N, C-alpha and C positions, 0 to 999 in steps of 0.2 A: 944375333942378341935379341931381337925385339920378340922372338920365341921362347926365350928365355923367361922374360921381362911376364910374357903371359902365364906360360906353367905357373910363374910365383904370387902373380896376382888373381888366378885360381886356386892356387891349395888357400892361402891367407885364406879370399871368402867359401871354402869348404870346412876350414879350419874354426873361423866364427861362425861358420851358420849351425854346428853341434857344441860349441862350447858350454852353453847353457846345457843344454842333454847331458853331455857329457860329464860337468860338474855333478848334476843333478843325481846322475847314478855310480857316482866316487862317493854318493854323500857329502860334497860342499853345498849343502842347502841356502846356503846366506849369495855365495859364488853365486850359483844356480837363479837367485833370486832380481839379480843386482845384473846377470847377464840379458835375461830377456827382459827388464823393463829397461832398457837399451835396445833392446830388438822390437820392443812393442813400441818404441817412438818414434819410431820411424815407419811404423808397420803393423800399427794397433789391430787389424785382424788376423796374425798369423797363427792359427791355431794350435801349431808347434808352440809358441813360445806361450800362448796361453798356458796350455797345457802344463808347461813346463815349470810356469808360475804358480798355479794352481798348486802341484803335486805338493813343490819343493815348500810354497807355503806351509803347506799341510803339516807336513813333515815335521817343520821349523815350531811348529805351534807344538808340537806333541810331543818330540825333546824336548822343550820348554818346560813344557807341564812335568813330566816325568821329573828335571830337576828338580823345578818345585815342592812338589811331592819328594822327593829324594828327602831336599834342607827342613821341611819341616818336618819328615820323622827324625833328621838327625838333631832337627831344636828339643825338640821332644829329649829324646837320650839326652844332650846334654844337661837341659833342666831338672830331670828324674833324676842322675848324677850328680847333678851339683846339692840336689836338696837334702841328700844320704851327705854329707860331708859333716 
């Protein structure tokens, strides 16, 4: 019984350690940021989670900037099309 418990605990630890990195690899950057921040609160100098946080943040900023540019172009197109009415 104790053996099963230890195996379960070890599995959970391994899964949680790589949760932030896996989320980042799947493109779930907000999730990766949140998980990395939680881990960094416990261990502030963890290089793996610092890297995940940095890379995920850069990807989120990049995605948001692309969305902003797209919406600006859409707004211009709408204004141009409505001006001809």
